[in-house]
N, C-alpha and C positions, 0 to 999 in steps of 0.2 A: 442461453445464458446469462445466469444471476451475477451482480454485480458483485453479490459474497464468493461464488466460483470464479470469478475472472481476481479478485483481489489478490493471490498469494502469487500466479504468473502475475501482474503487474510486478507487484516486488518484488522477485527473483528477478526478474528484466532488469527494474530500475535499480537494485542494488547491482547487479553483474556493469549495467556499465556504467556504472559510480566508479565501478573497480578498474574498468580499463581504462576509463580516462584519468586518472587517479592515479595506477600503474605507470602509466607512459613517462608523469614526469619523477615519478619516485625511483623508480629502476634506471634512468637515465644513468647518473652518475657510477652506477652500479654495474651497472653493462655495457660491453666497448664490442660495439660492432668493424669488419673489415669495410676498408673503405670499398671495395666492390661490393659487401652487405649495404651498404647505404646505396652505393649509387643504385643499387642492381633496384631496392625499395624507391628509391624515384622514381625513375623511370618505370617502375612498375604504378606507382599513383599518379602519372602524366596519362599512362594506359587507362586505368579503368575511370578517371574521371576524363577523355576526352569519349573514351566506347558510350557510358554513361550519356555526358551531351547529345554526340549521332543519335543514337535510340531516342533520346527527346526529340530532338532535331524532328529525323524525318521520320518517324512513326506513328501512329493515331491511332487505336485499339485493330491496332495489331495488321493495318495497312498503312501507304506511304498519307503523308499529314499534305501531302501540296505542297505550291508552291510558297505556299507566301510563309509558311514558319521557319523555313530552312533561311529563306532570304533574309529574316531579320533575324535569324542566327548568326549569319554570318556577318553583315552589318554591324549586330554586337560584338564578334570577333574581331571584325577588321579594328573593331574602334579599343577595343580590351587590349588589342598588342599593339595600337599605338598609343597607350598608352592612357587614351582619355577617361577623365571624369566616370564613376563608377554610374552616378545618374544618368548622364551622358550616353553611355550607356546603354542601361533600360532600356533611356525612355526614345532615344534610335530606334534599338530594335523593339519593340514595342511601332512605335510607330513603323516604320516599314510594315512590316507585318501587316498592320490595322490596312494602313493602306494602301495596299494588294489587294487586301481583302476587299475595302469598298468597289476597285477599279473593278470586281467580278474574279478577279486571279482567284481561283484557291488555292 
């Protein structure tokens, strides 16, 4: 595909993304959801993010990622849960995975 055939698709997707992002704050004051629906949406977002983290932490190229990556994610998760600064969480998670791989644990 050439750039000229992709340009309309990129523009349409960009405009759609902007419209979705603009619609949230613009319609928030006009649309009222039941408290039950708001709680359900909050839980759905948490479940979606948990599934994303789980698949990224455990899988690599359709197979198990090994022990080092999930161990690093677990360390980062515990530190985030304990409200450590974001930089500390990221560095500790990366260091855990790197040290395990350096020791030969895949």
